[in-house]
C-alpha positions as CSV (number, residue, x, y, z in Angstrom):
1,X,20.6,-20.4,6.4
2,X,17.9,-18.0,8.0
3,X,14.6,-19.9,8.5
4,X,12.8,-19.4,4.8
5,X,14.7,-17.1,4.2
6,X,17.3,-16.7,1.1
7,X,20.9,-16.9,2.8
8,X,22.2,-17.3,6.5
9,X,23.0,-13.8,8.3
10,X,26.6,-14.1,8.3
11,X,26.2,-14.1,4.6
12,X,23.9,-11.4,4.2
13,X,26.0,-9.1,5.7
14,X,29.2,-10.5,3.6
15,X,27.2,-9.4,0.5
16,X,27.4,-6.0,-1.3
17,X,25.2,-4.7,-3.8
18,X,27.2,-6.0,-6.3
19,X,27.3,-9.5,-5.1
20,X,23.8,-9.8,-4.9
21,X,23.3,-8.6,-8.2
22,X,25.1,-11.2,-9.1
23,X,23.3,-13.7,-7.4
24,X,20.6,-12.4,-9.2
25,X,22.2,-12.9,-12.8
26,X,22.6,-16.4,-12.0
27,X,19.5,-17.2,-10.8
28,X,21.0,-18.3,-7.5
29,X,18.4,-16.0,-5.6
30,X,14.9,-14.2,-6.9
31,X,14.7,-10.1,-6.4
32,X,11.6,-11.1,-4.3
33,X,13.9,-13.2,-1.7
34,X,16.4,-10.5,-1.7
35,X,13.3,-8.2,-0.7
36,X,12.2,-10.2,2.1
37,X,15.5,-11.0,3.6
38,X,16.0,-6.5,3.5
39,X,12.3,-6.9,5.0
40,X,13.7,-9.2,8.2
41,X,16.8,-7.4,8.8
42,X,14.7,-4.4,9.2
43,X,13.0,-6.1,11.6
44,X,16.7,-7.6,13.2
45,X,17.0,-4.4,13.9
46,X,15.2,-1.5,13.5
47,X,13.6,-1.2,16.7
48,X,17.4,-0.7,18.3
49,X,18.4,2.2,15.6
50,X,15.4,3.2,14.4
51,X,16.7,4.0,10.9
52,X,13.7,2.8,8.7
53,X,10.5,4.3,8.8
54,X,8.7,2.2,6.3
55,X,9.1,-1.0,3.8
56,X,7.0,-0.8,1.5
57,X,4.4,-3.7,1.3
58,X,4.0,-3.6,-2.5
59,X,7.7,-4.0,-3.5
60,X,7.7,-7.0,-0.7
61,X,5.0,-8.4,-2.6
62,X,6.6,-7.6,-6.0
63,X,10.4,-5.9,-6.5
64,X,9.1,-4.5,-9.8
65,X,6.2,-2.6,-8.6
66,X,8.2,0.9,-9.3
67,X,9.8,-0.7,-12.6
68,X,13.1,-1.2,-11.9
69,X,14.9,-2.2,-15.2
70,X,15.9,-5.9,-15.5
71,X,19.0,-4.4,-17.5
72,X,20.5,-2.8,-14.9
73,X,23.9,-3.8,-13.5
74,X,22.4,-3.7,-10.5
75,X,18.8,-5.2,-11.1
76,X,17.1,-7.0,-7.5
77,X,19.0,-5.1,-5.2
78,X,17.0,-3.5,-2.0
79,X,17.9,0.3,-1.5
80,X,16.5,2.2,0.8
81,X,15.4,5.9,0.3
82,X,16.1,9.0,1.9
83,X,13.2,10.4,3.5
84,X,14.0,14.1,1.8
85,X,15.0,15.3,-1.4
86,X,14.4,13.6,-4.5
87,X,11.7,11.2,-4.2
88,X,9.4,8.4,-5.7
89,X,5.6,8.9,-7.5
90,X,3.5,7.8,-5.2
91,X,5.4,7.9,-2.2
92,X,5.1,9.3,1.4
93,X,8.6,12.0,2.0
94,X,7.9,13.6,5.2
95,X,11.6,15.3,5.6
96,X,11.3,14.7,8.9
97,X,9.0,17.3,10.0
98,X,5.1,18.0,11.8
99,X,4.4,20.5,8.5
100,X,4.7,18.1,5.8
101,X,3.5,15.1,7.2
102,X,1.5,13.9,5.0
103,X,3.4,15.1,1.3
104,X,3.1,12.1,-1.1
105,X,5.6,12.8,-4.0
106,X,3.9,13.3,-7.2
107,X,6.6,12.5,-9.7
108,X,9.5,10.6,-9.6
109,X,12.6,12.1,-9.8
110,X,15.5,12.2,-12.5
111,X,17.9,10.6,-9.2
112,X,15.1,8.0,-8.7
113,X,14.8,7.2,-12.0
114,X,18.5,6.4,-12.3
115,X,18.2,4.3,-9.1
116,X,15.8,2.9,-11.3
117,X,17.7,2.3,-14.5
118,X,20.6,0.8,-12.7
119,X,17.9,-2.1,-11.3
120,X,18.1,-0.7,-8.1
121,X,14.7,-1.9,-6.0
122,X,13.7,1.0,-3.5
123,X,12.3,-1.1,-0.4
124,X,11.5,2.0,1.9
125,X,12.0,4.6,3.8
126,X,15.1,6.2,5.9
127,X,15.4,8.6,8.4
128,X,16.5,12.2,8.2
129,X,16.9,15.4,10.7
130,X,14.3,18.3,9.6
131,X,14.8,19.5,6.1
132,X,18.3,17.7,6.4
133,X,19.3,21.0,8.9
134,X,21.7,19.0,10.9
135,X,24.0,15.7,11.3
136,X,21.8,13.9,14.4
137,X,19.1,12.1,13.3
138,X,16.2,12.5,15.4
139,X,12.3,14.4,15.2
140,X,9.3,14.6,16.7
141,X,6.6,14.1,14.0
142,X,4.8,11.2,15.4
143,X,6.8,11.4,19.0
144,X,10.5,12.0,19.8
145,X,12.5,9.2,17.6
146,X,16.1,9.3,17.7
147,X,17.4,7.0,14.6
148,X,21.2,5.6,16.5
149,X,24.4,4.5,15.4
150,X,25.2,0.4,15.6
151,X,29.0,0.9,16.8
152,X,27.2,2.7,20.0
153,X,23.3,3.3,20.6
154,X,23.8,6.2,22.4
155,X,25.8,7.7,19.9
156,X,24.4,9.2,16.6
157,X,25.1,7.9,13.4
158,X,25.1,11.5,11.4
159,X,22.9,13.5,9.3
160,X,21.0,14.0,7.7
161,X,21.2,11.0,5.5
162,X,21.9,8.9,9.4
163,X,18.6,6.7,8.5
164,X,20.4,5.1,5.6
165,X,23.9,5.2,7.1
166,X,22.3,2.8,10.5
167,X,20.6,0.7,8.0
168,X,23.5,0.1,5.8
169,X,26.1,-0.3,8.6
170,X,24.0,-2.8,10.2
171,X,23.4,-4.6,7.2
172,X,19.8,-4.3,6.8
173,X,20.7,-3.1,3.0
174,X,23.7,-2.5,0.9
175,X,22.5,1.0,-0.4
176,X,21.2,3.7,1.2
177,X,19.9,7.1,-0.7
178,X,22.0,10.1,0.7
179,X,22.0,13.9,-0.1
180,X,25.1,16.4,0.7
181,X,24.4,19.9,1.3
182,X,26.6,20.6,4.1
183,X,27.9,16.5,4.3
184,X,24.9,14.8,5.0
185,X,26.6,12.0,2.8
186,X,29.9,12.6,4.2
187,X,29.4,12.5,7.7
188,X,27.4,9.3,8.6
189,X,29.4,7.9,6.3
190,X,32.2,8.4,8.8
191,X,30.3,7.8,11.5
192,X,29.1,4.2,10.6
193,X,32.0,3.3,8.9
194,X,30.6,3.9,5.5
195,X,32.1,5.2,2.4
196,X,30.2,8.3,0.9
197,X,31.0,10.0,-2.4
198,X,29.6,13.7,-2.9
199,X,30.1,14.4,-6.7
200,X,30.3,17.4,-8.2
201,X,28.0,20.4,-8.9
202,X,26.2,19.4,-11.9
203,X,27.1,15.7,-12.3
204,X,23.8,14.2,-10.9
205,X,20.6,15.2,-11.4
206,X,18.5,17.5,-9.4
207,X,14.6,16.9,-8.5
208,X,13.1,18.5,-10.7
209,X,11.7,21.6,-8.9
210,X,15.2,23.1,-8.4
211,X,18.3,23.4,-9.8
212,X,22.0,24.2,-8.9
213,X,21.3,28.1,-9.4
214,X,18.2,27.4,-6.9
215,X,20.5,25.6,-4.3
216,X,24.1,25.2,-5.0
217,X,24.7,23.5,-2.0
218,X,23.3,19.7,-2.5
219,X,23.7,16.6,-4.4
220,X,22.1,13.5,-4.2
221,X,24.2,9.9,-3.3
222,X,24.6,6.9,-1.7
223,X,26.2,5.1,1.4
224,X,27.6,1.6,0.9
225,X,29.8,-0.6,2.6
226,X,32.4,-0.7,-0.4
227,X,34.1,1.3,-2.8
228,X,33.1,-1.1,-5.9
229,X,28.8,-0.6,-4.9
230,X,29.3,3.4,-4.8
231,X,30.9,3.3,-8.3
232,X,28.3,1.0,-9.7
233,X,25.6,3.4,-8.1
234,X,27.2,6.2,-10.0
235,X,27.5,4.5,-13.3
236,X,23.6,5.2,-13.3
237,X,23.7,8.0,-11.1
238,X,25.4,10.3,-13.4
239,X,22.7,9.6,-16.2
240,X,21.3,13.3,-17.0
241,X,17.9,14.3,-18.4
242,X,18.0,16.9,-21.4
243,X,17.9,20.3,-19.9
244,X,17.7,18.2,-16.5
245,X,21.3,20.4,-15.4
246,X,22.0,24.0,-14.9
247,X,25.4,23.4,-15.4
248,X,25.9,20.6,-18.4
249,X,29.3,18.3,-17.6
250,X,29.1,15.8,-19.9
251,X,29.5,12.3,-19.3
252,X,32.4,11.2,-17.2
253,X,35.7,9.7,-19.2
254,X,35.1,6.1,-18.6
255,X,33.1,4.1,-16.7
256,X,33.5,4.2,-12.4
257,X,34.2,0.3,-12.2
258,X,37.0,0.7,-14.8
259,X,38.5,3.3,-13.0
260,X,38.4,1.6,-9.7
261,X,39.8,-1.3,-11.1
262,X,43.1,0.3,-11.5
263,X,45.6,2.5,-9.2
264,X,45.8,5.5,-9.8
265,X,48.9,7.3,-11.1
266,X,51.2,8.9,-8.9
267,X,49.3,11.9,-7.1
268,X,51.1,14.8,-4.9
269,X,48.0,14.9,-2.1
270,X,47.7,18.1,0.2
271,X,47.2,17.4,3.7
272,X,45.6,20.0,6.4
273,X,43.9,19.2,9.6
274,X,43.8,23.3,10.1
275,X,41.0,25.3,11.9
276,X,39.7,25.9,8.2
277,X,38.8,29.6,9.7
278,X,37.4,28.2,12.8
279,X,38.1,28.8,16.3
280,X,38.6,25.8,17.9
281,X,40.7,23.3,17.6
282,X,40.1,19.5,15.8
283,X,40.1,16.6,17.7
284,X,43.6,15.8,18.3
285,X,42.5,11.6,17.5
286,X,40.9,12.5,14.6
287,X,43.6,14.8,13.2
288,X,46.2,11.9,13.8
289,X,44.3,9.2,12.2
290,X,44.3,11.3,9.5
291,X,48.4,11.6,9.3
292,X,48.5,8.2,9.9
293,X,45.9,8.0,6.1
294,X,48.7,10.5,4.7
295,X,51.6,7.7,5.7
296,X,49.7,4.7,4.1
297,X,49.3,6.5,0.8
298,X,53.2,7.6,0.9
299,X,53.8,3.9,1.4
300,X,51.5,3.5,-1.9
301,X,54.2,5.4,-3.9
302,X,52.2,9.1,-3.3
303,X,53.8,12.6,-2.8
304,X,51.9,13.8,1.0
305,X,52.7,17.5,2.0
306,X,51.4,19.4,5.0
307,X,49.3,22.2,3.9
308,X,49.1,25.8,5.6
309,X,45.5,26.6,5.6
310,X,45.3,29.9,5.6
311,X,46.2,29.4,2.0
312,X,43.6,27.5,0.9
313,X,41.1,30.3,0.7
314,X,40.2,33.0,2.7
315,X,37.8,31.7,5.2
316,X,36.1,34.8,6.5
317,X,34.2,35.0,3.1
318,X,33.8,31.4,3.0
319,X,32.3,31.1,6.2
320,X,29.9,34.5,5.8
321,X,28.4,33.3,2.3
322,X,28.2,29.6,3.5
323,X,25.9,30.7,7.2
324,X,24.2,32.5,5.3
325,X,23.1,30.6,2.4
326,X,22.7,28.1,4.9
327,X,20.1,30.0,7.3
328,X,18.8,32.0,4.4
329,X,17.3,29.3,2.5
330,X,14.8,28.8,4.9
331,X,13.0,32.1,4.2
332,X,10.6,30.8,2.2
333,X,9.1,28.5,4.5
334,X,6.3,30.1,5.0
335,X,5.5,29.8,1.5
336,X,5.5,26.0,2.1
337,X,3.1,26.8,5.2
338,X,0.5,28.1,3.0
339,X,0.9,26.1,-0.1
340,X,-0.3,23.1,2.8
341,X,-3.0,25.0,3.8
342,X,-0.9,26.1,6.9
343,X,-0.7,30.4,8.3
344,X,2.4,31.3,8.6
345,X,2.3,32.4,12.5
346,X,1.6,29.0,13.5
347,X,4.9,27.8,11.8
348,X,6.0,27.4,15.4
349,X,4.1,24.7,16.2
350,X,5.1,22.0,13.1
351,X,8.8,22.8,13.2
352,X,11.7,21.9,15.7
353,X,13.0,24.9,17.5
354,X,15.9,25.4,15.6
355,X,14.3,25.1,12.4
356,X,12.2,28.3,13.5
357,X,14.7,30.2,14.7
358,X,16.2,29.4,11.5
359,X,13.2,30.9,9.6
360,X,12.9,33.9,11.7
361,X,16.6,34.9,11.8
362,X,16.3,34.1,7.4
363,X,14.6,37.4,7.9
364,X,17.2,39.4,8.2
365,X,19.1,39.4,5.3
366,X,17.9,41.7,1.8
367,X,19.1,41.8,-1.6
368,X,23.0,43.0,-1.5
369,X,23.1,39.9,1.3
370,X,22.0,37.9,-1.5
371,X,24.5,39.6,-4.4
372,X,27.3,39.7,-2.1
373,X,26.6,36.2,-1.5
374,X,27.5,35.4,-4.8
375,X,30.7,37.4,-5.3
376,X,31.7,36.0,-2.1
377,X,31.6,32.6,-3.7
378,X,33.2,33.4,-7.1
379,X,36.2,34.7,-4.4
380,X,36.1,31.2,-2.7
381,X,35.2,29.1,-5.6
382,X,38.3,31.0,-7.5
383,X,40.9,30.4,-4.5
384,X,39.8,26.6,-3.9
385,X,40.3,25.9,-7.6
386,X,43.8,27.8,-7.1
387,X,44.7,25.4,-4.4
388,X,44.1,22.1,-7.2
389,X,46.6,23.7,-9.5
390,X,49.1,22.5,-7.1
391,X,47.5,19.5,-5.8
392,X,45.9,16.4,-7.4
393,X,43.4,15.8,-4.0
394,X,43.1,17.2,-1.0
395,X,43.5,15.3,2.6
396,X,41.0,15.9,5.7
397,X,39.3,14.8,8.6
398,X,35.8,14.4,7.6
399,X,34.5,16.1,10.9
400,X,36.6,17.6,13.1
401,X,34.8,16.3,16.6
402,X,34.7,12.4,17.4
403,X,31.0,10.7,17.3
404,X,28.8,12.9,19.6
405,X,26.1,11.8,21.5
406,X,22.0,11.0,20.0
407,X,19.8,13.5,20.3
408,X,23.0,16.1,21.5
409,X,24.8,19.0,21.2
410,X,23.5,19.2,17.3
411,X,19.9,18.2,17.5
412,X,17.5,20.5,16.3
413,X,15.0,19.7,19.1
414,X,17.4,21.8,21.0
415,X,16.4,25.0,22.8
416,X,19.7,27.7,22.6
417,X,20.1,30.9,20.4
418,X,20.8,29.9,16.7
419,X,23.6,31.4,16.5
420,X,25.7,29.3,19.0
421,X,24.1,26.4,17.3
422,X,24.8,27.4,13.9
423,X,28.7,28.4,15.3
424,X,29.1,24.5,17.2
425,X,27.8,23.0,13.8
426,X,30.0,25.0,11.2
427,X,33.4,23.9,13.5
428,X,32.3,20.4,13.4
429,X,31.5,20.7,9.7
430,X,34.4,22.6,8.9
431,X,36.0,20.5,6.7
432,X,32.9,19.1,4.8
433,X,30.5,22.4,4.1
434,X,33.7,24.0,1.8
435,X,33.1,21.6,-0.6
436,X,29.7,22.5,-0.6
437,X,30.0,26.2,-1.0
438,X,32.6,25.4,-3.7
439,X,31.0,22.5,-5.7
440,X,33.9,20.5,-5.4
441,X,33.2,16.7,-5.2
442,X,34.8,14.8,-2.1
443,X,34.9,11.2,-0.9
444,X,34.6,9.8,2.8
445,X,36.4,6.4,3.5
446,X,36.6,5.0,7.2
447,X,40.4,4.9,8.5
448,X,39.7,2.8,11.6
449,X,38.2,3.2,15.1
450,X,38.7,5.9,17.8
451,X,39.7,4.5,21.5
452,X,36.0,4.9,22.1
453,X,35.3,1.8,19.2
454,X,33.9,4.0,17.1
455,X,34.4,5.2,14.0
456,X,36.8,7.9,12.2
457,X,36.8,9.0,9.0
458,X,38.6,10.8,6.6
459,X,37.6,12.7,3.2
460,X,39.8,13.3,0.0
461,X,38.9,16.1,-1.9
462,X,39.1,16.5,-5.9
463,X,39.1,19.0,-8.3
464,X,35.8,19.2,-10.3
465,X,34.9,16.7,-12.2
466,X,36.9,14.5,-11.1
467,X,34.7,11.6,-9.1
468,X,36.7,9.0,-10.7
469,X,39.4,9.6,-9.3
470,X,38.5,9.8,-5.8
471,X,36.9,6.4,-6.3
472,X,40.1,5.4,-7.8
473,X,42.1,6.2,-4.6
474,X,39.1,5.5,-1.9
475,X,39.4,1.8,-4.0
476,X,43.6,1.7,-3.5
477,X,43.0,2.7,0.1
478,X,40.6,-0.7,0.4
479,X,42.6,-3.1,-1.6
480,X,45.9,-1.6,1.3
481,X,43.9,-1.5,4.1
482,X,40.8,-3.4,4.0
483,X,40.7,-3.9,7.9
484,X,39.3,-0.4,7.9
485,X,36.6,-1.1,5.8
486,X,35.2,-4.4,6.9
487,X,34.4,-4.2,10.5
488,X,31.4,-5.2,11.9
489,X,29.2,-2.6,14.4
490,X,28.4,-4.1,17.5
491,X,24.7,-4.3,16.4
492,X,24.0,-6.1,13.2
493,X,22.1,-8.3,11.4
494,X,25.3,-10.6,11.3
495,X,25.9,-10.3,14.8
496,X,22.3,-10.8,16.4
């Protein structure tokens, strides 16, 4: 046993959220002891990974401070909040930006209410890049802070939920909040050897200040080390307040924990490692690993067929509407600045170089572009829908690249032409961004390590509303290939 703590570090590293909650229910450990262990875990590794921004002192003293339900299935389990998106009343939320350095959340958002209803205890905040606009988690809010991958400290953990993923992979907590607007749950899951599900558009509630009509891209979620933890969190994460969604989906057909307890039916899976409308090839080692996973799925009884990606959708249209929305979403940054008492001409001093270039470029769009973008969205969403008339799932890489350096080519701190930078980002994220454009659910799961000892993730897409099937398939693969899911990075509380 670690001195003065509930359990030894090896035991802590082995327990997922479901297991820790079971110990609490049986009275073998208290929530307060779990908070102390998680805080000590942060102290053990955070100097190296720079993933945890803050531990809430009042929650460390009293895990019930923010009202987690004692009836929730995960009562007493510590988690970290992503430092942007849905927020918890009274807590700081800087969103990785000097512009919002002093922002404090004034009303708890429905996603966080759902975490609390499930019994999870938000213990602190985890890092993200400025406003989530990339998958390299490097910021300059109070000096340069580069969040690093526990598998190799020279590499990025991904993003924008990079702090959550690095902390979960290193064993600080079993669950980290994420949000996915271009792959920001799935990408860090892939880079850190974790499970990351982006739910269908409308499945998870949005913050009180927006809905799916205002922002069709994003969906809150979590990164975890096990499929059952993802399923257990989503049991309550999908609760929707009245009027809480522009899209009314209704409740899932069955509990997710029940779904993952059995194998899925025999599925027809389309496999693609193609260009998806981008001009550079996918890393060959990544593509080869996807095909290896395809063979593993065939061994489990599924039908796997190669898909010509040119038949999936009109990629020119897809990228035009996605990138326009991606850049155009910063057009109101001047309004945010004014609300904070900052004049728009001062923005360049408060945001990263690449965020400021997004803002300037957003001014080139007009109302005609917005209407064409909405028509384009309809086109590609229906085209992707037709794919799922043939296939139950699509199997793809999560990223077209292997894990890049930290504060490297995808950092918002770079000073280069925007179109070059955005093109590079889209090339890497060619398999995740279409899911945000179309609203389809996708899950990234571990598929072993590359030649440099870094994780490779693969992604399954399902038809709209098929989160249970995606979790079923992930759980089946986890049972068949446990070595892909249970590897421990060199920087871990369990290692030292």
